[in-house]
Each structure stands twice: as C-alpha cells, then as structure tokens.
C-alpha positions as CSV (number, residue, x, y, z in Angstrom):
1,X,-7.9,-26.6,4.6
2,X,-6.4,-22.9,4.3
3,X,-6.8,-22.5,7.4
4,X,-5.6,-26.1,8.9
5,X,-2.3,-25.9,7.4
6,X,-1.9,-22.2,8.6
7,X,-2.3,-23.0,11.9
8,X,0.0,-26.2,12.3
9,X,3.0,-23.3,11.2
10,X,1.2,-20.7,13.6
11,X,-0.3,-22.1,16.5
12,X,3.0,-23.6,17.9
13,X,3.5,-26.7,16.1
14,X,6.1,-28.8,17.8
15,X,8.7,-27.9,14.8
16,X,8.6,-24.3,14.7
17,X,8.4,-23.9,18.7
18,X,11.6,-25.8,19.0
19,X,13.4,-22.8,16.8
20,X,11.3,-20.0,17.9
21,X,11.1,-20.9,21.7
22,X,14.6,-21.1,22.6
23,X,14.3,-24.7,23.7
24,X,17.0,-26.6,25.2
25,X,18.3,-28.0,21.9
26,X,19.0,-23.9,20.7
27,X,20.8,-23.2,24.0
28,X,22.7,-26.0,24.3
29,X,24.6,-25.5,20.9
30,X,26.6,-22.6,22.2
31,X,27.7,-24.8,25.1
32,X,29.4,-27.8,22.7
33,X,26.8,-30.2,23.7
34,X,25.7,-33.3,22.0
35,X,23.3,-31.4,20.5
36,X,25.6,-29.5,18.1
37,X,24.7,-32.6,15.7
38,X,20.9,-31.7,15.7
39,X,22.0,-28.3,13.6
40,X,25.0,-30.0,11.7
41,X,22.6,-32.6,10.8
42,X,20.2,-30.4,9.4
43,X,17.9,-31.3,12.5
44,X,14.2,-31.8,11.4
45,X,12.7,-29.7,13.1
46,X,14.7,-26.8,11.7
47,X,14.7,-28.2,8.5
48,X,10.8,-28.4,8.0
49,X,11.1,-24.6,8.9
50,X,13.7,-23.4,7.3
51,X,13.5,-26.0,4.2
52,X,9.8,-24.8,3.1
53,X,8.5,-28.3,4.2
54,X,4.7,-29.1,3.3
55,X,2.9,-26.4,5.4
56,X,4.9,-23.7,3.7
57,X,5.8,-23.1,0.2
58,X,8.8,-22.0,-1.0
59,X,10.0,-18.4,-2.6
60,X,7.4,-17.3,-5.6
61,X,8.9,-18.7,-9.2
62,X,9.3,-16.0,-11.3
63,X,6.2,-15.1,-13.1
64,X,3.9,-16.1,-9.9
65,X,1.2,-14.1,-9.0
66,X,1.3,-15.2,-5.6
67,X,3.6,-13.7,-3.1
68,X,3.5,-16.7,-0.3
69,X,1.4,-19.6,-0.5
70,X,-0.1,-22.2,1.7
71,X,0.4,-26.0,-0.2
72,X,-2.9,-27.5,-0.3
73,X,-3.1,-31.4,0.7
74,X,-1.6,-33.6,-2.0
75,X,-3.8,-36.3,-3.8
76,X,-2.7,-39.6,-3.7
77,X,-1.5,-40.7,-7.0
78,X,-1.5,-44.8,-8.0
79,X,1.4,-45.9,-9.9
80,X,-1.2,-48.1,-12.1
81,X,-1.4,-45.2,-14.6
82,X,2.0,-43.6,-14.1
83,X,2.9,-43.0,-17.7
84,X,-0.4,-41.3,-18.1
85,X,-0.5,-38.7,-15.6
86,X,-2.3,-36.1,-16.2
87,X,-0.8,-33.1,-17.1
88,X,3.0,-32.7,-17.5
89,X,3.8,-31.0,-14.1
90,X,7.3,-30.1,-14.7
91,X,6.3,-28.4,-18.0
92,X,5.7,-24.5,-18.2
93,X,2.0,-22.5,-18.9
94,X,1.5,-23.3,-22.8
95,X,3.3,-26.6,-23.0
96,X,1.5,-29.7,-23.2
97,X,-0.4,-30.7,-20.2
98,X,-3.2,-27.8,-20.2
99,X,-3.5,-24.4,-19.8
100,X,-2.0,-21.8,-17.7
101,X,-4.7,-22.2,-14.9
102,X,-4.6,-26.2,-14.9
103,X,-1.3,-25.9,-15.1
104,X,-0.7,-23.6,-12.1
105,X,-3.3,-26.0,-10.3
106,X,-1.2,-29.1,-10.8
107,X,1.7,-27.5,-9.7
108,X,0.3,-26.2,-6.2
109,X,-0.8,-30.1,-5.7
110,X,2.6,-30.9,-5.3
111,X,4.8,-30.4,-2.0
112,X,8.3,-28.7,-2.3
113,X,11.1,-30.6,-3.0
114,X,12.6,-32.4,0.2
115,X,16.2,-33.6,0.6
116,X,17.0,-37.2,0.1
117,X,18.8,-37.0,3.4
118,X,15.2,-35.5,5.2
119,X,13.0,-38.2,3.0
120,X,15.3,-41.2,4.5
121,X,14.5,-40.0,7.5
122,X,10.8,-39.5,7.3
123,X,8.2,-42.0,8.4
124,X,5.3,-40.4,6.6
125,X,4.5,-43.1,4.4
126,X,1.8,-42.7,1.9
127,X,2.5,-38.8,1.7
128,X,3.4,-37.1,-1.6
129,X,6.9,-36.2,-2.0
130,X,9.1,-34.2,-4.3
131,X,12.7,-35.4,-4.6
132,X,15.5,-33.8,-6.9
133,X,18.8,-35.0,-7.6
134,X,21.3,-37.2,-9.8
135,X,20.7,-40.5,-10.9
136,X,23.5,-42.9,-9.6
137,X,22.1,-46.1,-11.1
138,X,19.1,-47.7,-13.4
139,X,18.1,-51.2,-12.6
140,X,15.6,-52.5,-15.1
141,X,13.2,-55.3,-15.1
142,X,10.5,-56.4,-16.7
143,X,7.7,-55.2,-14.9
144,X,9.5,-52.1,-12.7
145,X,12.6,-49.9,-13.4
146,X,14.5,-48.9,-10.1
147,X,16.7,-46.0,-10.1
148,X,18.8,-44.4,-7.3
149,X,18.9,-40.8,-7.0
150,X,21.2,-38.7,-4.7
151,X,21.1,-35.0,-3.9
152,X,24.7,-34.7,-2.4
153,X,23.2,-34.7,1.1
154,X,23.8,-37.8,2.4
155,X,25.4,-40.9,1.6
156,X,22.7,-42.8,0.8
157,X,20.7,-42.6,-2.4
158,X,16.8,-42.6,-2.1
159,X,15.4,-45.5,-4.4
160,X,12.4,-44.4,-7.1
161,X,10.1,-47.2,-8.0
162,X,9.0,-46.5,-11.7
163,X,7.4,-48.0,-15.0
164,X,8.9,-49.2,-18.0
165,X,6.8,-46.6,-19.8
166,X,8.2,-43.8,-17.5
167,X,11.7,-45.2,-18.4
168,X,12.7,-42.6,-20.9
169,X,15.9,-43.1,-23.1
170,X,17.6,-40.3,-21.4
171,X,17.6,-41.4,-17.9
172,X,20.7,-43.0,-17.4
173,X,23.2,-42.6,-14.9
174,X,24.5,-39.3,-14.4
175,X,21.5,-37.4,-15.6
176,X,19.8,-34.7,-13.5
177,X,16.1,-35.7,-12.7
178,X,12.5,-34.5,-10.6
179,X,10.9,-37.2,-9.5
180,X,7.5,-37.0,-7.9
181,X,5.5,-39.3,-6.4
182,X,4.2,-41.5,-3.1
183,X,6.7,-42.4,-0.3
184,X,6.4,-45.9,0.7
185,X,7.7,-48.1,3.3
186,X,9.8,-51.0,2.6
187,X,10.1,-52.7,5.6
188,X,10.4,-52.3,9.5
189,X,14.2,-51.7,9.1
190,X,14.7,-50.4,5.9
191,X,14.1,-47.0,4.5
192,X,11.1,-46.1,2.3
193,X,11.2,-45.5,-1.4
194,X,9.4,-43.4,-4.1
195,X,6.5,-44.9,-5.8
196,X,6.9,-42.5,-8.8
197,X,4.1,-40.8,-10.3
198,X,6.1,-38.6,-12.5
199,X,10.0,-38.7,-14.0
200,X,11.3,-35.3,-15.5
201,X,15.0,-35.9,-17.0
202,X,16.0,-31.9,-16.3
203,X,19.5,-32.5,-17.6
204,X,20.7,-35.1,-20.1
205,X,24.1,-37.0,-19.5
206,X,25.8,-38.8,-22.2
207,X,26.7,-42.1,-20.2
208,X,29.5,-43.0,-22.5
209,X,31.0,-39.9,-22.3
210,X,31.4,-39.2,-18.7
211,X,34.3,-40.1,-17.0
212,X,32.8,-41.2,-13.7
213,X,30.9,-44.0,-12.0
214,X,28.3,-42.4,-9.8
215,X,28.4,-45.1,-7.9
216,X,31.9,-46.4,-8.4
217,X,35.1,-46.3,-6.2
218,X,37.4,-44.3,-8.6
219,X,41.4,-44.0,-7.3
220,X,41.7,-40.8,-5.6
221,X,44.5,-40.1,-8.3
222,X,42.1,-40.3,-11.3
223,X,39.0,-38.4,-9.4
224,X,41.9,-35.6,-8.5
225,X,42.3,-35.3,-12.9
226,X,38.1,-34.9,-12.9
227,X,38.2,-31.7,-10.3
228,X,34.9,-30.6,-11.6
229,X,33.1,-33.6,-11.7
230,X,34.8,-34.8,-8.7
231,X,31.8,-33.7,-6.0
232,X,29.6,-36.4,-7.8
233,X,31.3,-39.0,-6.4
234,X,30.2,-40.9,-3.4
235,X,33.7,-40.2,-1.8
236,X,34.5,-36.5,-2.2
237,X,30.8,-35.7,-1.7
238,X,31.2,-37.2,1.8
239,X,34.4,-34.7,2.4
240,X,32.6,-32.0,1.6
241,X,29.4,-32.8,3.7
242,X,32.7,-33.4,6.9
243,X,34.3,-30.0,5.6
244,X,31.6,-28.3,6.2
245,X,30.7,-29.5,9.7
246,X,34.2,-29.0,10.7
247,X,33.8,-25.4,9.8
248,X,30.8,-25.2,12.0
249,X,32.3,-27.5,14.8
250,X,35.2,-25.0,15.1
251,X,33.2,-21.8,14.8
252,X,30.9,-23.0,17.4
253,X,33.4,-24.0,20.0
254,X,35.7,-21.0,19.6
255,X,32.2,-18.5,19.7
256,X,31.5,-20.6,22.8
257,X,34.7,-19.9,24.4
258,X,34.2,-15.9,23.5
259,X,36.1,-16.0,20.6
260,X,35.1,-13.0,17.9
261,X,35.5,-14.6,14.3
262,X,37.4,-11.7,12.3
263,X,37.8,-11.6,8.4
264,X,41.6,-11.0,7.9
265,X,42.5,-9.6,4.1
266,X,43.5,-11.7,1.7
267,X,46.1,-9.1,-0.2
268,X,49.4,-8.0,1.9
269,X,52.0,-6.2,2.1
270,X,53.5,-8.6,5.1
271,X,55.3,-11.9,4.5
272,X,54.1,-13.2,8.2
273,X,56.7,-16.0,8.7
274,X,59.3,-14.5,7.0
275,X,59.9,-17.3,4.7
276,X,59.7,-15.3,1.3
277,X,57.7,-18.3,0.1
278,X,55.1,-15.5,-1.2
279,X,52.5,-14.9,-4.2
280,X,53.1,-11.4,-5.6
281,X,49.9,-9.8,-6.7
282,X,50.2,-7.2,-9.8
283,X,48.0,-6.8,-12.4
284,X,47.7,-8.8,-15.5
285,X,49.4,-6.9,-18.6
286,X,52.0,-5.1,-16.0
287,X,55.7,-5.9,-16.3
288,X,56.4,-9.6,-14.8
289,X,52.8,-9.9,-13.7
290,X,51.8,-12.8,-16.0
291,X,50.1,-10.6,-18.1
292,X,47.6,-10.9,-21.3
293,X,44.3,-12.6,-21.4
294,X,43.0,-15.0,-19.4
295,X,43.8,-17.5,-22.0
296,X,47.4,-16.7,-22.5
297,X,47.9,-16.3,-18.5
298,X,46.9,-20.0,-18.7
299,X,49.9,-21.4,-19.8
300,X,52.3,-23.4,-18.5
301,X,53.3,-21.8,-14.6
302,X,56.4,-20.9,-15.9
303,X,54.9,-18.3,-18.0
304,X,51.8,-17.7,-15.9
305,X,53.6,-16.5,-12.9
306,X,57.6,-17.3,-13.3
307,X,59.1,-20.1,-11.2
308,X,58.3,-20.1,-7.2
309,X,61.4,-18.9,-6.7
310,X,60.8,-16.1,-8.8
311,X,57.2,-15.9,-7.6
312,X,58.3,-15.2,-3.9
313,X,62.2,-14.4,-4.2
314,X,64.2,-14.9,-1.5
315,X,63.9,-14.8,2.3
316,X,66.1,-11.5,2.5
317,X,64.2,-9.8,-1.1
318,X,61.0,-10.6,0.9
319,X,61.5,-9.5,3.8
320,X,63.0,-6.6,2.4
321,X,61.7,-2.8,3.2
322,X,58.9,-1.9,0.4
323,X,60.9,-0.1,-1.9
324,X,63.7,-2.8,-2.0
325,X,61.2,-5.7,-2.0
326,X,59.6,-4.4,-5.2
327,X,60.9,-1.1,-6.2
328,X,59.3,2.3,-6.6
329,X,56.5,2.7,-8.3
330,X,58.4,4.4,-11.2
331,X,60.5,1.2,-11.1
332,X,57.9,-1.1,-11.4
333,X,56.7,0.6,-14.7
334,X,55.9,3.9,-14.1
335,X,52.2,4.4,-14.1
336,X,49.6,3.7,-11.8
337,X,48.5,0.2,-13.7
338,X,51.5,-1.3,-13.2
339,X,51.5,-0.2,-9.2
340,X,48.0,-0.6,-7.6
341,X,48.8,-0.4,-4.3
342,X,52.0,1.8,-5.2
343,X,53.9,-1.0,-2.4
344,X,54.6,-4.6,-3.2
345,X,51.6,-6.8,-2.2
346,X,51.2,-10.2,-1.6
347,X,48.8,-12.9,-1.3
348,X,48.5,-13.9,2.6
349,X,50.7,-16.2,4.2
350,X,48.5,-15.9,7.1
351,X,46.1,-13.9,9.5
352,X,48.1,-13.9,12.4
353,X,49.6,-10.5,12.2
354,X,46.3,-8.9,11.6
355,X,44.5,-11.0,14.2
356,X,47.3,-9.6,17.0
357,X,46.0,-5.9,15.6
358,X,42.6,-7.2,16.5
359,X,43.2,-8.6,19.5
360,X,44.8,-5.5,21.0
361,X,40.8,-4.3,21.2
362,X,39.0,-7.5,21.4
363,X,40.6,-9.9,23.6
364,X,39.7,-13.0,21.7
365,X,39.7,-13.5,17.9
366,X,39.8,-15.8,15.3
367,X,39.7,-16.5,11.6
368,X,39.3,-19.6,9.2
369,X,40.5,-18.5,5.4
370,X,42.6,-19.0,2.8
371,X,46.7,-18.5,2.7
372,X,48.7,-19.2,0.3
373,X,52.4,-20.4,0.2
374,X,54.8,-20.6,-2.8
375,X,56.5,-23.6,-2.0
376,X,57.9,-26.0,-5.1
377,X,57.5,-28.9,-3.1
378,X,55.4,-31.5,-5.3
379,X,54.3,-33.6,-2.7
380,X,51.2,-35.4,-1.1
381,X,52.0,-33.0,1.7
382,X,52.1,-29.7,0.2
383,X,49.6,-27.0,-1.3
384,X,50.1,-23.8,-2.8
385,X,46.8,-22.5,-1.3
386,X,45.1,-23.7,1.6
387,X,43.0,-23.1,4.6
388,X,44.1,-22.1,8.2
389,X,42.4,-22.1,11.5
390,X,43.7,-18.8,13.7
391,X,43.2,-17.8,17.1
392,X,44.9,-14.9,19.2
393,X,44.4,-14.3,23.0
394,X,45.3,-11.2,24.6
395,X,46.5,-11.5,28.4
396,X,48.3,-14.8,28.0
397,X,51.5,-15.5,29.8
398,X,51.8,-19.2,29.8
399,X,52.2,-21.7,26.6
400,X,50.3,-24.2,28.5
401,X,47.0,-21.9,28.2
402,X,47.3,-22.2,23.9
403,X,48.1,-26.0,24.2
404,X,45.0,-26.4,26.3
405,X,43.3,-24.4,23.7
406,X,44.6,-26.3,20.9
407,X,43.4,-30.0,22.4
408,X,39.8,-28.6,23.0
409,X,39.5,-27.7,20.0
410,X,40.4,-30.6,18.2
411,X,38.9,-32.8,20.4
412,X,35.3,-31.0,20.8
413,X,35.2,-30.1,16.9
414,X,36.3,-33.9,16.1
415,X,32.8,-34.7,18.4
416,X,30.9,-33.2,16.7
417,X,31.9,-33.8,13.2
418,X,31.6,-37.6,14.3
419,X,27.9,-36.8,15.9
420,X,27.0,-34.6,13.0
421,X,28.4,-37.3,10.0
422,X,28.3,-40.8,11.1
423,X,28.1,-41.9,7.8
424,X,30.3,-39.8,6.2
425,X,32.8,-40.2,8.4
426,X,31.9,-44.1,8.3
427,X,32.8,-44.1,4.5
428,X,36.3,-43.0,4.5
429,X,36.8,-45.1,7.7
430,X,35.4,-48.5,6.4
431,X,36.3,-47.8,2.3
432,X,39.2,-45.5,2.2
433,X,41.1,-46.2,5.2
434,X,39.9,-48.6,7.2
435,X,40.9,-49.1,11.1
436,X,41.3,-45.5,11.5
437,X,38.2,-44.8,13.5
438,X,40.0,-46.8,16.5
439,X,42.9,-44.2,16.0
440,X,41.0,-41.5,16.0
441,X,38.8,-42.7,19.2
442,X,42.1,-43.3,20.8
443,X,43.2,-39.4,20.3
444,X,39.7,-38.5,21.7
445,X,40.4,-40.2,24.8
446,X,44.1,-40.1,25.5
447,X,45.4,-36.3,27.0
448,X,48.0,-35.2,24.9
449,X,51.9,-35.3,25.5
450,X,54.3,-32.3,26.0
451,X,58.1,-32.6,25.8
452,X,60.6,-29.9,24.9
453,X,62.2,-29.4,21.9
454,X,65.8,-30.5,23.5
455,X,64.0,-33.8,24.4
456,X,62.5,-34.5,21.1
457,X,66.1,-34.3,19.7
458,X,67.5,-36.6,22.4
459,X,65.0,-39.2,21.4
460,X,65.8,-39.0,17.8
461,X,69.0,-38.6,18.5
462,X,69.0,-42.1,19.8
463,X,67.9,-43.8,16.7
464,X,69.6,-41.2,14.0
465,X,70.4,-43.9,12.0
466,X,66.8,-44.8,11.3
467,X,66.9,-41.4,9.5
468,X,67.5,-39.6,6.0
469,X,67.8,-36.0,7.3
470,X,70.5,-35.1,9.9
471,X,69.3,-34.8,13.9
472,X,70.9,-32.3,16.1
473,X,70.2,-29.3,18.3
474,X,69.0,-26.4,16.0
475,X,67.8,-28.6,13.2
476,X,64.4,-28.5,11.9
477,X,62.1,-31.5,11.9
478,X,61.2,-33.3,9.1
479,X,58.2,-35.6,8.5
480,X,60.1,-38.7,9.5
481,X,60.9,-37.1,12.3
482,X,57.5,-35.9,13.6
483,X,56.3,-39.2,12.9
484,X,59.0,-41.4,14.8
485,X,58.3,-39.0,17.7
486,X,54.4,-39.5,17.7
487,X,54.7,-43.3,17.0
488,X,57.3,-44.0,19.9
489,X,56.8,-41.2,22.9
490,X,54.2,-42.1,25.7
491,X,52.7,-45.6,24.1
492,X,52.8,-43.9,20.3
493,X,49.1,-43.0,18.7
494,X,48.8,-39.8,20.6
495,X,49.3,-36.5,19.7
496,X,52.2,-34.6,21.0
497,X,53.0,-31.0,22.0
498,X,56.9,-29.9,21.3
499,X,57.6,-26.6,23.0
500,X,60.3,-24.2,23.7
501,X,62.2,-24.1,20.2
502,X,65.5,-22.7,18.9
503,X,65.1,-18.6,17.7
504,X,66.4,-19.1,14.7
505,X,63.5,-21.8,13.6
506,X,61.0,-19.4,14.5
507,X,59.3,-16.2,13.5
508,X,60.5,-13.0,14.3
509,X,57.1,-12.2,16.9
510,X,58.1,-15.3,19.1
511,X,58.6,-14.5,22.3
512,X,62.1,-14.9,23.8
513,X,62.4,-16.7,26.6
514,X,65.6,-15.1,27.1
515,X,67.6,-18.4,28.8
516,X,70.3,-20.8,28.2
517,X,73.5,-20.1,26.9
518,X,73.9,-17.7,23.2
519,X,74.1,-20.9,21.2
520,X,71.0,-22.5,22.9
521,X,69.0,-19.8,23.1
522,X,64.7,-20.7,22.5
523,X,61.6,-18.9,22.5
524,X,58.2,-19.6,23.7
525,X,56.7,-21.7,21.0
526,X,54.7,-24.6,20.3
527,X,54.2,-27.5,17.7
528,X,51.3,-29.4,18.1
529,X,52.2,-33.3,16.2
530,X,49.5,-35.9,15.0
531,X,50.0,-39.4,13.8
532,X,49.7,-39.8,10.4
533,X,50.1,-36.2,9.6
534,X,52.7,-34.7,11.8
535,X,52.5,-30.9,12.4
536,X,48.9,-29.7,12.7
537,X,49.4,-26.5,14.5
538,X,51.9,-24.0,15.5
539,X,51.5,-21.3,17.8
540,X,53.7,-18.6,20.1
541,X,53.2,-16.2,23.4
542,X,54.1,-13.0,20.9
543,X,56.7,-10.8,21.9
544,X,54.8,-7.9,24.0
545,X,58.1,-6.3,25.4
546,X,58.9,-3.3,22.7
547,X,62.6,-3.0,23.2
548,X,62.9,-6.8,22.7
549,X,61.2,-7.0,19.6
550,X,62.3,-3.8,18.3
551,X,66.3,-5.5,18.9
552,X,65.1,-8.6,17.1
553,X,63.6,-6.9,13.9
554,X,67.0,-4.3,13.7
555,X,68.7,-7.7,13.8
556,X,66.7,-8.9,10.7
557,X,66.5,-5.3,8.9
558,X,62.5,-5.4,9.3
559,X,62.3,-2.3,11.7
560,X,60.7,-0.2,8.8
561,X,58.6,-2.3,7.3
562,X,56.8,-3.3,11.0
563,X,56.4,0.0,12.4
564,X,52.9,-0.8,12.8
565,X,53.7,-3.7,14.2
566,X,55.5,-1.9,17.1
567,X,52.9,0.6,17.7
568,X,50.9,-2.2,19.0
569,X,53.2,-2.6,21.8
570,X,53.7,1.1,22.3
571,X,49.8,1.7,22.8
572,X,49.1,-0.5,25.8
573,X,50.4,-4.2,25.4
574,X,49.8,-6.8,26.6
575,X,50.8,-10.3,27.0
576,X,49.3,-12.2,24.5
577,X,49.8,-15.6,21.9
578,X,48.1,-17.6,19.4
579,X,48.0,-20.4,16.9
580,X,47.2,-21.8,13.6
581,X,45.8,-25.4,12.2
582,X,46.2,-26.4,8.6
583,X,42.4,-27.1,8.2
584,X,43.2,-29.9,5.5
585,X,45.7,-31.4,7.6
586,X,43.4,-31.8,10.3
587,X,40.6,-33.4,7.7
588,X,43.6,-35.7,6.6
589,X,44.3,-36.5,10.7
590,X,40.5,-37.6,11.5
591,X,39.7,-39.0,8.0
592,X,43.2,-40.9,7.0
593,X,43.3,-39.2,3.9
594,X,46.9,-39.8,2.4
595,X,47.3,-37.0,0.1
596,X,46.2,-33.7,1.2
597,X,44.9,-32.9,-2.3
598,X,42.1,-34.8,-1.9
599,X,41.1,-32.5,1.7
600,X,40.2,-29.6,-0.4
601,X,37.7,-28.8,-3.2
602,X,39.8,-27.4,-6.0
603,X,43.6,-28.1,-4.9
604,X,46.4,-26.2,-5.8
605,X,49.8,-27.0,-6.1
606,X,53.2,-26.0,-8.0
607,X,52.8,-26.5,-11.7
608,X,49.3,-27.3,-11.4
609,X,46.2,-25.1,-11.3
610,X,43.1,-26.3,-12.8
611,X,39.5,-24.6,-13.3
C-alpha cells in the first residue's frame, strides 16, 4: 500500500511530470500565452504537488514523530452514524477519542485539507476529503442540514451535508470549521458536495454581534467601515484574488519582455515628483514626530502628524537642500535619536529615480510597490498610500516605445486576468458594475489613440462651457477634462495617450523637446487616459543630456540635492525613459470600481488610517 502511494508521485505520474518535465504549459508561461491562467488559477497539476495532495502528506505537526509520511487509503465513511463516528479525529492525544496511538491512526486516515476551489473542480466522487473554511450559511431541514463553507479560494462555496445530530449550536454563519467526509456527486451539471462524517467548529462566531452577512451584498461604504472583516465578504474576497492575479500577470509580462524586478526604497531623501506632498519620517517622541506611544499617536490626524501641509510642506520647502528642508541635526533637536538619518527623510512618492540608477546598469528594470502622497483631497479618487507599477529602460529614444509598452502591459495583463479569474471578474461585471465587461473588451480589441496636449486643449476649448475648470494652453487637465477626452476622441471608450506636455506641468527630469517659442515649451512626456478612471499611466523620456539637465536643476535650486542624479549623466549616460501606472486605478479600470478605496485591502486617506 505504501509502495503504491509512493509510486504515484515518484514514478512519473502525470501531475508531477507536468511540473518537473518542463512541459509546454510551463514554457508557455514566460511567453505570455494562454497557459498563464493555469498558473494563476492554481492548476490542478501544480496544486496537487505543492498543496500536498492525497499522495503526499503535509509537513508534520508539532510533536509528530514522522518527518514525512505517505497517506494511507481513506476509509469509506457513511452518513448514517455520522454523529457517533468513533473518536473525535480533530482532538488531540489524551482527549476524548482514545489514546495517543489510536488518535494518531485516525488522523492519518483522513487526507490533508483541499481548497474549496480544487474540490469543486474534482470528479473524484466517493473519495474522502477534508475541508477547512468559514461558514456562510446554515439551512436546517427535518432530516438534514446544509452548510455552505468558503475558504476564500473562489467565489462559490462548497455545500456540506450533515445530520441534525451533528448540528452543533455553535455552527452558524461566520464561524470557522473543519469538515471531514465523502465527496459526492449532485448531478452532471452541478458541483459535488461533502457528506460530512465529522464537523468541528474551530472558532465560534457570535452571529448576532457579527456586523457582516457573509453571503449578503453590503454597500461598499458600509464594508469600508470594517476593514478588518471586509475580506470575509464575497465581493472583497474576489477583489483580493483579482489583485493577486493582476500582480502575477504584470510581473510575468514584464519579465517576459526582459525586465528585472527591483525593490526600490520606501524611505528616501528625494522628492521625485517635485510636488512637496511628502510624509516626513521622524522617530516617535522627537519634536514634531507625532511622538508618544502608539496609543497616543492614534489620536486625530492633526495630532498624529500635523495637517497635510505641515507633513509635506510647500513644494519649495520640500525641494530645498537637505539643510533647508529639515535643518541640521542640531536644529532638529540635537540628538541622533531625533535625526536618525542625519538628513530629512520621507516616505517615497515614486521609485522612478532609483529605477533610473538601476537602469544605468540593468537595461530594463521595473518595480511594483507602495508609494505615499500627503494629499489633503478627501475624494473617491485619492489615497495617501497606494501601489505603483514603474518600469524603466535604457537606450530608448522615442516616446512611441513607451506608449507601445504601456499598451502591451495593459492588454496582456488584462487578458490574463480575465482567463485566470473569470468568476471573480464576472461577480463585478454582473453584480457590482453591470455592463462593464463590454467596455473592457472594447479596450482590449481597440488600438489606443494618441493626440498631443495641444490637440487635447483645442478639443476641450471647443466645449469650454461644459467644464467647471478653465481650459487654456498651459493648464493641467482635471478629471472632467480627462473623461471628456476619452468619451469623445476617436468615437469614445478607447484609451487615449496625450503627449508633448508643457514643460512646467511635468517633473524636472522629463526630456526637453527644445521646440516652439519660449511660451509653449514642451517635454517628451505622456499620460494614458482610460474610460471611467482618467489618468492611469504617466511617463516620459528622461533628460540624458548633462548640460540641459543641469540648467534645469539650477533654475529650480535643486543642483546640490541631485548631484548623484547628475552623476548618472556624467558616467556613461544613455537615452532612456519609463512610466508609472497606478495599480489601484488599473483595478478600477478593469473591474469598474467607482471608489479607489475599494481596490486596496486597507485604504488610507486624509484623516483616516484605520488599523
């Protein structure tokens, strides 16, 4: 029996060979093929090896005398005497259910837990199974009790059939359970169900006090007030799975294009965007540092770190020299404790400058990490903490190379997500934002449009009475302008690139086009506008010419601060460029989310930092 079980793993069983033999499904992952979804979906071939399927056991529990054990065949357990099942297999040695030897034998008789997602795709009817998760609903009838259990691995819960004798009083919506039983068919067109031999309530839940209905559809605003419990709702669990798949899809595509993933710092002495919307990093207890214990720091937003203006200062202050921005260590308080880095330090607003340094040695690099903006805007469009995908490449001379990369990233990643998470995406497209699927498909099959900033202003000026904010050359685009352009240029509903922006609207590192008169000087910068969201990506060719960059920094008073950045031009400079994409905005775009706070697990915004 042991030999037969082991041979299924070691003698080239199809599940293992698909992973180890480098079959086509693995090789096609890096090429961005359709088989990406098999990895993102946790394909059965891979999951049976990694999840410790029936052939192999999981790592031993504490106190086990076996390093690894091969599972024994599982006994057939009927439902008739389920309530009197010999020994409580979920109890430890010495508890009810017999001695340690008998208990160990019973534990080995049941297979390791399988995910609900894997189980619902299984056709192994009659097999013994173990399921762990949270109860979504309990429906009691005269002779039988139906329990829906979800572990967060998919939208659909698994149905557990048990007897009234097993129906404990603590078995209610919200509690966590471990179920052991037999996987039975419910018909050709329906998934199976677990006929329970043993139901163990792992963690009880006071259903009257529990604020969420696990199967209900709560308003997003209500769920947002319970961020620690929000993952228990079907909608937000689906969002987290899509977010996971999007992360993997973007990584897979950029790596397939030769980009190396890099971790850029969260604490920095630079203001990449030059906007001054910075969070200052100081030791707790230092003057102006928000001081005191965590409990004290948890007062009002003003007490914790000052107003947004105080936290980031004006643009001029944030962009000054280190001495001007934060004073000398002595001025800050005189002790090293109060000036940990000896220079002013901030939470990063972008990893782009650091990626430029990396791209001076690795021609293609990207990062996906958190960024922070001390914006006082309390709208559905803004977060104080969000994630940014940023890519940088050397030897790039045309803005079209960047726009083509942005378009490929959007389309390949979105296509992979639709394949990997069809049920999760459908939940949003059918329930949360009906009709949004057609909008996404139109974006995927259409060529993105490109217009210049000057052309965009001309289009808006023809409808200036429709806007709240003024429209003239040199003004930045507001949300209303962005949405109008996406809705009206090229028939509407197609993402739109806006290029050749006024120099004063873009950061100092954008490459000067050196064309036009002094009043209409532009840089090689681009924004990608998408339906419903507006600006999704921003990028530019970087100024690689030392003299031009130095003149620009001199005019802004930033030369001393960015000597290291000038070094990149002094020592083997190349034409280069890159872009950044707001990750939460991307999720909004493909799912149709109205509020960006519903696209991130634990949102932070002005005057709100729960948990």
